[in-house]
NULUMTI-77146 format. One record per residue: x, y, z of N, C-alpha, C in turn; residue number from 1. Coordinates in nm, 3 decimals, m for minus. Example, Ala and Ser with C-alpha at 12.3 -4.5 7.8 and 13.67 -1.06 7.14 Angstrom:
NODE / n_c1 / n_c2 / n_c3 / ca_c1 / ca_c2 / ca_c3 / c_c1 / c_c2 / c_c3 / numi
NODE / 1.319 / m0.569 / 0.780 / 1.230 / m0.450 / 0.780 / 1.320 / m0.330 / 0.780 / 1
NODE / 1.285 / m0.225 / 0.708 / 1.367 / m0.106 / 0.714 / 1.290 / 0.003 / 0.787 / 2
***
This chain:
NODE / n_c1 / n_c2 / n_c3 / ca_c1 / ca_c2 / ca_c3 / c_c1 / c_c2 / c_c3 / numi
NODE / 0.084 / m0.120 / 0.000 / 0.000 / 0.000 / 0.000 / 0.087 / 0.125 / 0.000 / 1
NODE / 0.191 / 0.121 / 0.082 / 0.280 / 0.236 / 0.091 / 0.346 / 0.265 / m0.045 / 2
NODE / 0.385 / 0.156 / m0.114 / 0.450 / 0.172 / m0.243 / 0.354 / 0.230 / m0.347 / 3
NODE / 0.228 / 0.186 / m0.343 / 0.128 / 0.239 / m0.437 / 0.104 / 0.387 / m0.410 / 4
NODE / 0.097 / 0.426 / m0.284 / 0.078 / 0.567 / m0.251 / 0.196 / 0.650 / m0.300 / 5
NODE / 0.315 / 0.597 / m0.281 / 0.435 / 0.666 / m0.326 / 0.432 / 0.686 / m0.478 / 6
NODE / 0.396 / 0.580 / m0.551 / 0.390 / 0.589 / m0.697 / 0.283 / 0.688 / m0.741 / 7
NODE / 0.168 / 0.682 / m0.676 / 0.059 / 0.773 / m0.711 / 0.100 / 0.919 / m0.688 / 8
NODE / 0.164 / 0.943 / m0.575 / 0.209 / 1.078 / m0.543 / 0.314 / 1.126 / m0.644 / 9
NODE / 0.408 / 1.038 / m0.676 / 0.512 / 1.073 / m0.773 / 0.451 / 1.104 / m0.910 / 10
NODE / 0.353 / 1.024 / m0.950 / 0.285 / 1.041 / m1.077 / 0.212 / 1.176 / m1.083 / 11
NODE / 0.138 / 1.205 / m0.976 / 0.063 / 1.331 / m0.969 / 0.157 / 1.451 / m0.970 / 12
NODE / 0.262 / 1.444 / m0.889 / 0.355 / 1.557 / m0.883 / 0.427 / 1.578 / m1.016 / 13
NODE / 0.462 / 1.470 / m1.082 / 0.529 / 1.480 / m1.211 / 0.441 / 1.554 / m1.311 / 14
NODE / 0.314 / 1.515 / m1.320 / 0.226 / 1.579 / m1.418 / 0.187 / 1.719 / m1.376 / 15
NODE / 0.169 / 1.742 / m1.246 / 0.143 / 1.880 / m1.202 / 0.257 / 1.971 / m1.243 / 16
NODE / 0.379 / 1.925 / m1.219 / 0.496 / 2.005 / m1.253 / 0.507 / 2.023 / m1.404 / 17
NODE / 0.486 / 1.916 / m1.479 / 0.493 / 1.922 / m1.624 / 0.392 / 2.021 / m1.681 / 18
NODE / 0.269 / 2.010 / m1.636 / 0.162 / 2.098 / m1.687 / 0.186 / 2.242 / m1.643 / 19
NODE / 0.228 / 2.260 / m1.518 / 0.255 / 2.395 / m1.469 / 0.365 / 2.461 / m1.551 / 20
NODE / 0.474 / 2.389 / m1.572 / 0.584 / 2.446 / m1.650 / 0.545 / 2.471 / m1.795 / 21
NODE / 0.469 / 2.378 / m1.852 / 0.427 / 2.393 / m1.991 / 0.344 / 2.521 / m2.008 / 22
NODE / 0.245 / 2.540 / m1.921 / 0.159 / 2.657 / m1.937 / 0.228 / 2.785 / m1.896 / 23
NODE / 0.312 / 2.779 / m1.792 / 0.390 / 2.899 / m1.757 / 0.475 / 2.942 / m1.875 / 24
NODE / 0.545 / 2.847 / m1.934 / 0.633 / 2.879 / m2.046 / 0.552 / 2.926 / m2.168 / 25
NODE / 0.442 / 2.856 / m2.195 / 0.358 / 2.891 / m2.310 / 0.307 / 3.034 / m2.298 / 26
NODE / 0.249 / 3.067 / m2.183 / 0.192 / 3.201 / m2.168 / 0.300 / 3.307 / m2.157 / 27
NODE / 0.412 / 3.274 / m2.093 / 0.521 / 3.370 / m2.085 / 0.571 / 3.405 / m2.225 / 28
NODE / 0.595 / 3.302 / m2.306 / 0.645 / 3.327 / m2.442 / 0.539 / 3.396 / m2.527 / 29
NODE / 0.413 / 3.355 / m2.513 / 0.305 / 3.414 / m2.593 / 0.295 / 3.564 / m2.565 / 30
NODE / 0.291 / 3.600 / m2.436 / 0.273 / 3.741 / m2.404 / 0.398 / 3.822 / m2.428 / 31
NODE / 0.516 / 3.763 / m2.403 / 0.640 / 3.835 / m2.436 / 0.645 / 3.866 / m2.584 / 32
NODE / 0.613 / 3.766 / m2.665 / 0.618 / 3.785 / m2.809 / 0.510 / 3.882 / m2.854 / 33
NODE / 0.389 / 3.868 / m2.800 / 0.278 / 3.956 / m2.838 / 0.312 / 4.102 / m2.810 / 34
NODE / 0.358 / 4.130 / m2.686 / 0.386 / 4.268 / m2.651 / 0.510 / 4.321 / m2.722 / 35
NODE / 0.611 / 4.234 / m2.741 / 0.730 / 4.277 / m2.813 / 0.694 / 4.318 / m2.956 / 36
NODE / 0.617 / 4.235 / m3.023 / 0.578 / 4.266 / m3.161 / 0.485 / 4.386 / m3.166 / 37
NODE / 0.391 / 4.395 / m3.071 / 0.297 / 4.507 / m3.070 / 0.370 / 4.639 / m3.055 / 38
NODE / 0.461 / 4.646 / m2.957 / 0.529 / 4.773 / m2.933 / 0.633 / 4.802 / m3.040 / 39
NODE / 0.700 / 4.698 / m3.091 / 0.793 / 4.722 / m3.202 / 0.719 / 4.781 / m3.321 / 40
NODE / 0.605 / 4.723 / m3.353 / 0.526 / 4.770 / m3.466 / 0.472 / 4.910 / m3.440 / 41
NODE / 0.421 / 4.933 / m3.320 / 0.365 / 5.063 / m3.285 / 0.471 / 5.173 / m3.298 / 42
NODE / 0.587 / 5.148 / m3.238 / 0.694 / 5.248 / m3.241 / 0.747 / 5.266 / m3.383 / 43
NODE / 0.763 / 5.156 / m3.455 / 0.811 / 5.166 / m3.593 / 0.716 / 5.249 / m3.677 / 44
NODE / 0.586 / 5.224 / m3.667 / 0.488 / 5.301 / m3.745 / 0.485 / 5.447 / m3.703 / 45
NODE / 0.494 / 5.473 / m3.573 / 0.493 / 5.610 / m3.523 / 0.610 / 5.689 / m3.581 / 46
NODE / 0.730 / 5.630 / m3.575 / 0.847 / 5.703 / m3.623 / 0.850 / 5.709 / m3.776 / 47
NODE / 0.802 / 5.604 / m3.842 / 0.792 / 5.612 / m3.989 / 0.703 / 5.728 / m4.030 / 48
NODE / 0.590 / 5.741 / m3.964 / 0.497 / 5.850 / m3.995 / 0.559 / 5.985 / m3.962 / 49
NODE / 0.623 / 5.994 / m3.847 / 0.686 / 6.118 / m3.804 / 0.791 / 6.164 / m3.904 / 50
NODE / 0.880 / 6.072 / m3.942 / 0.988 / 6.111 / m4.033 / 0.937 / 6.134 / m4.175 / 51
NODE / 0.833 / 6.064 / m4.214 / 0.774 / 6.088 / m4.345 / 0.718 / 6.230 / m4.352 / 52
NODE / 0.650 / 6.273 / m4.247 / 0.595 / 6.409 / m4.246 / 0.706 / 6.514 / m4.240 / 53
NODE / 0.808 / 6.487 / m4.156 / 0.919 / 6.582 / m4.143 / 0.993 / 6.594 / m4.276 / 54
NODE / 1.013 / 6.482 / m4.345 / 1.087 / 6.486 / m4.470 / 1.009 / 6.559 / m4.579 / 55
NODE / 0.879 / 6.572 / m4.563 / 0.797 / 6.647 / m4.659 / 0.793 / 6.794 / m4.623 / 56
NODE / 0.869 / 6.833 / m4.518 / 0.875 / 6.974 / m4.480 / 0.763 / 7.015 / m4.386 / 57
NODE / 0.698 / 6.920 / m4.325 / 0.591 / 6.953 / m4.232 / 0.638 / 6.922 / m4.090 / 58
NODE / 0.596 / 7.003 / m3.996 / 0.627 / 6.970 / m3.857 / 0.527 / 6.867 / m3.810 / 59
NODE / 0.568 / 6.790 / m3.713 / 0.484 / 6.681 / m3.663 / 0.361 / 6.734 / m3.590 / 60
NODE / 0.377 / 6.847 / m3.518 / 0.270 / 6.892 / m3.430 / 0.168 / 6.979 / m3.503 / 61
NODE / 0.211 / 7.062 / m3.592 / 0.117 / 7.155 / m3.654 / 0.080 / 7.115 / m3.796 / 62
NODE / 0.169 / 7.042 / m3.862 / 0.143 / 7.006 / m4.001 / 0.173 / 7.121 / m4.097 / 63
NODE / 0.223 / 7.234 / m4.044 / 0.254 / 7.348 / m4.129 / 0.391 / 7.334 / m4.192 / 64
NODE / 0.406 / 7.388 / m4.309 / 0.538 / 7.391 / m4.372 / 0.629 / 7.481 / m4.290 / 65
NODE / 0.757 / 7.446 / m4.285 / 0.852 / 7.526 / m4.208 / 0.884 / 7.656 / m4.279 / 66
***
């Protein structure tokens, strides 16, 4: 009986740990990647737009020619 309890406990702990690590890693990577790509894209588009307007001789804030 003692040996069966030991095996059952080992089995449960192994899968708890496996599942916990799997989902921790999955969500950590998913959100790291999501936010990294979101902010990279956001900042890239913001500066692309800013420099495109500046290169056309317009200021970013007023849109007026210099």
